[in-house]
N, C-alpha and C positions, 0 to 999 in steps of 0.2 A: 456741696447743699443740703442740710435741711431738709428732714423728712418735712412733707406738709401733714398738717393733722386734717380731719375729716369735715370739721364743721365748715360751712361755707364752702365747698371744696371747691366749687365753680368759679367762684371768684376771686379762691388764692393759688389757684391755676394761672388765671387768664393774667393779673400781677406778676404773677410769674416769670410767666414769657415774656410779659410785655417789660420789665424788665431785664431781661435776657436780649433785647433787643433796644432798649434801651442801654446798656452799656457797652455794647459791642459784642456782644459773645454770641449774639445771630447778628450776621452781616448781610448784606444783599444777596437777592442772588442764593443766598446757603437753601440748599432741603432742607426743612423740617419733618424727622421721621417722627409720627408721633410713636410706636413701639417706644424708642429710644429715648422720647421727651417722659416716657409716662417713668420712663425705669428711673433718670434722674431723681424727678421730681418721690418718686415713692409712692405713685397714684395708675390706678389702671386704662384704660387707652383712653373710654369714654370720656369724663372730665375734659382730658387735653384735647381730644375732637371738639367739642363742645367750646371749647374755650381757643381753640384757631378759628370756629367759625363767626365765634362772634369777631375776634380780632382784624379777618377775614373784614367783614362789615365795617372796620374804622378804615378800612384801606389802606394795614402796615404786612397782610400777606394775601398772596394769591394762590389758588388750585390750578394748577393744572393736569388735562386731562388726563388719565392712563399712567397720572407721574406725579402726581400729589403735591405737596405745597409747600412753599420758597417763600422766600422772604423778597418783598416787594421795593422794585428795585427803584428809585426817583432822582431823574438825570436836574442839572442843576437850571436847563432850560424849565423843566417843571416847577421846582421851586419861583423860580420869574415869572414863570406864569401865574402862580396863584396868586402870590400877592399881588401880583397887578394887578391882578382882574377884584382881591379885595379889598387893595386901596379905592384901586375906580370905585367901587360899590361903595363901600362907605363913605366916599366924598362925595359921590351922587346926593346921599341919605343926607350931609351935611348940610348940602345947597338947595336941597331938597327943603327943609325947614330952618333954612336960610340961617345956619347955627347957632339958631334958639333950644336951648334942652330941658325939658320941665324940671323942674326943682326935683319930682322924684326921680327922672331918671341917673341924674345926678348924683343924688344922694342914694340909690341902688352901685355906681359905677362907685364910689366912694366906699362904700362896704366890698366891696368885688377888691377894689387894690388894697383895703388895710387886713381883707384875706391876705393876700401874698403876701402881706408882710410877716405870716404867722408861719410858711412854711421855708422847711432847715434843711430839710434829708432829702437825699436825691430819691430814695424810697417814693419822696410824694410827687413824682412828678405828674401823674396823673391829677392831681389835685391842680398843678401848675396847668396844664392843656386845657382843664373842664373851665378855671381863672380866667385863664387868656381869650376862652370862645365868649364866656358869658360876658364880659366888659364887651370886648369890640361888638356880640349881639347886641347892645346898647345902643351903641352909636347906630348900627342896621333898621333896627326898630321905631327908631325914633319918626321916621317920619312917615310910619304909619302904611307902606306900599309891602302887599303880601310876598309880589313876586318877587320883589328885588331882595328882601329875605329870604324865600327859597334858592332864588340862585347862588347867595352871598351863604347858604347853609351848602350847599350842593358841597363845594368845596372845604368842608371840616375835616373831611378822611386827608389832604391835600399838606393842610396843615399842620394836622396829626403828622405827618409821613414828616416832613422837616423838622417840627420839633426832634424828633427821635433818632433824626439823621445828623444831628448836631452833637457827632460825637463828643465833640474837644470841647464845648460848649455848655452842658446842660447841667451844670452846676454852677454853675455864670449863673445861667437864666434861672433859676434853681431861689438864689441869694440874690440879686439884682431886679427881678419883677415888678419886685409894687416899685421900684427907682423909675424903672423903662413905663411902664403905666402909669405914673402919679405926670411926666411930664403932658401926657396925653389928654386929660383927665384937666392939667391945670388950663392946656388950652381950648380946653371945652366952655370951662366956668369960664374964662372971655366972652362968648359969643358973638366971634369974632370970624366970620365963614374962612378969610384968609389963611387966619393964624391957624386955624383949625386942621384944614385941610393939607398944609405948609405941614403940622407936624406929624398925620396921618401917611404924608410920602418919606419925610425923613425914618419914622419909627420902623414901614416897610423896607426901604431902598438898607437900614443898616442891617437888618437884620438877613435880606440879601446876602450883604458885601460880608458877611463873615459866614457865612453858609459856601458864600464861595472861597476864601479865605481859607475856613476850615479841610476843604477837598481840592486846595493846592492850584485854583483858578484866578488869574488876576483879571482886575474885572475888563482890563486892554484886550487883553486878548477875547473877552464873554464878545458872543455875537452880537448883542442885547446891552441898546442903552441904559444907566444903573441910573441914575441921576436925569430922571426922568419928569420934567417939565409938564403934569396932568393937566 
């Protein structure tokens, strides 16, 4: 790997480690040794330590006392739980505002979807995640309930982990994010509660099913219902 230039060092190291997680070079449960990572990136241990602490806050790695830093493991059940809760919270927001989104919110969602269409490289995956979170935040914020938003945003790290664990589909997501979210935006524009909620259910459950397939788990053997009638 090319050595990292020293300008904006922490950001570059963080991005480099995230990319290793994204591409599967660092696998769930694998220990990350700061000195080895520093040598690989051509930097000192300090920036690596700072980067890992930042990534820990994102929920992608975790520290174990007297052992070190490990890539966080995330089960299919965790994925299901995160998306089940996110979907239900967004549906609750839609119902609270009776499916009527302001022109300002719809315009903001349109801008986000347009940004999604400009992303072409896997190295831009951080932008993919940011766009996804901002798009869905528009839905959850529309009802104006702060505690609902706080609960929803507490699962950001879980959503990020799901993105990073979709090893076989990350290229697909990069090139199809605009199309995937355009369907949701089109539903929002109808102002029809049932249409919006059904589209959100499909959106999250399709992602869950894709994750299960990527990890060799059939929907039949999975202990929870996938096509949940919320």
